[in-house]
C-alpha positions, 0 to 999 in steps of 0.5 A: 852717243852711237859709240856708247850704244855699240859699246854697251851692246858689246858689253852685255853680249859678253855678259850673256856669253860669260853668264851662260857658262854658269858658276859652281855653287860653293858647298856653303853659301852666305847670304851675300854670296847668294845675292851676288851670284844671283845678280851676276848670273840671272838670265833676266838681267841681260834682257833688261840691259838690252832694253836699255840699249834699245832705248838709248838708240831710240833716244839718239833717233829722236833727236834727228831732224827731218831729211831734206829732199832734192827734186830734179824736174823737166817739162814741155817734152814733145815728139811732134808738131810745128815748129820743131822741138828744141830742148835747149829752148823749149824745155823747162828745167827745175832743180830745187831742194825742200826742207821740212821745218818742225814747229811747236817744239816737236823735236824737243818733245820727242827727245823728252819722250825718248829720255823718259823711255830711257829712264823707264828702261833703267828703272825696269832693270833696277826694279828687276835687280831689286826683285831678284835680290829680295826674292833671293833674300826671302827664299834664303831665309826660308831655306835656312829655316828648313835647314835649322829645323832639320838640324834640330830634328837630327839632334833630337834623333841622336839624343833619342837614340841614346834613350833607345840604347838605354832601354835596350841595355835595361831590357837585356839586364832584365830590369825593364819590361820589353814593352817599354823598349818597343814603345821608345823604338816606335817613338824613335821611328816617328822621329826618323820619319819627321827627320826624313820629311824635314830633309825633303823640305830642306832640299826643296827649299834649296831648289827654290833658292837656286830657281830664284837665283836663276841657277835651276840646273845647278846641284842642290847639295850645299848648305847655308851659312847661319845668320846672327839672330836679328836684334830686338825691333826698335821702330825709330821710323814711323809708318809715314817716314818709311813710306817717304823712304819708299817714295825715294827708293822703291823701284816700283814707285819710281817707275810708276812716277816715271810712267806718269811723267812720260804720259804727260810728255806724250800729251805735250807731243800730241798737242805739238803734232796738231800744229802743221810743219812748214816746208820751204823750197829753194832752187833753180829754174830754166825756162825758154833759155832763161836761168831763174831762181825759185822759192816757196813755202808749203803750209798744210791747213789743219781743217779736218785732222787736228789730232784730237783723238791722239790728244784725248787718248794721251790725256786719258793715259795721264789719268790712268797713270795718276790712279796707278801711282795712288794705287801703288802708294796705298799698297806699299803703305799697307805692306809696310804696316803689315810687315812692321806689325808682323815683325813686332808680334814675332819679336814679342813672341821671341821675348816671351819664349826666351823668358819662359817656355824655352828654359822650362821645357829643358828643365822639364825634360832634365827632371823627367829623364832623371826621375825615369832613370831612378824609377820615379816616373813612367815612360809616357811622362819622359816621352811627353817631356821629350816631345814638348821640348822638341816642339818648343825648340822647333817653334822657337827656331821657326819664330826666330826665322819668321821674325827675320823674314818679317824684317826682310819683308819690311825692308822690301816694302820700304825699298831700303835694305839693311834697315833692321837686319843684323850685321851678317845680312848688312853685308849684302850690297845695295 
């Protein structure tokens, strides 16, 4: 056990040194790469690993028995008086050993308690890794949404530059009033401002992604790999089934239940500590020149201190842990219900948009542009059609990514990855 503990400490020490060097962020990141880099380099993970090593050492300590004691004692020393002092005859010499015998299973309960602490430390690390993984996935999707919005605005800007150029040529040919050119130029400037704001938001989201990965000092000049849109949501699992999966897999629930088990073990240990330990003594005695043996038993009398306060405190801790488990289960059930409902609503919105306004907005712009170029429509109608088309495309992209975020939140609440996410996201290791 001691060799294993030292090896674990050395391994995580090397992990901290290597992780501190950092790793360059590639110019294009996939979701799986992002999660793997976060788990490999996040500075909080080595700290949780050190907590496991400390719990391992305490687990070893809990199994050790009390040390024996050795006593060497002599009596009847004097420097005066009659008859004269003769050490070989007058001294009493005692050499004896004493060993405490633990009663009421104290050692086994200490081991159980230390094992519970070790399990909690492992679950804390698991919960930390789960939280980092889920935070990175959610921030990745939000950053990808900002990137897609920027790409759409850039595409709209390039398209509108063509509209501006068309008006410039028409004005130069004398076939159009210059006021129309000014109006489309103003609209183009508005597009450029929106694009600049979207670029700022995309950069902010990339910085947030680096922060979630634990790489705040890295450069944010990278792009994100597109994720295949999620399939239609088919709720094959009920809320009760998802809650059952959460109870089996969600680290927060597992840790709360482990804390409850530890509190119950603590109660048993405190009750055993109320039972007195025996101390047995056995040794050698020399008195008046005679060699003899001695033996004895020491048993404390629990008249005043029966450990009542510690027992009552540990029992209250059990009640607190039970309420904490119920509170976490209620919160997880609410999170599952909310995330499932949100994903369902956004999926319905996507279906309606695919069947209706997406195609209608494109067709309206095409007709307005053709009519305007033929002189059958005014500029305001063209600009309105362009604006509606841009807003619809942005709304669709935002709803699509929010749908995927809702699925990720559902998986986060249920404690099971790859529950409903598309194939690209399923490459993330659990």
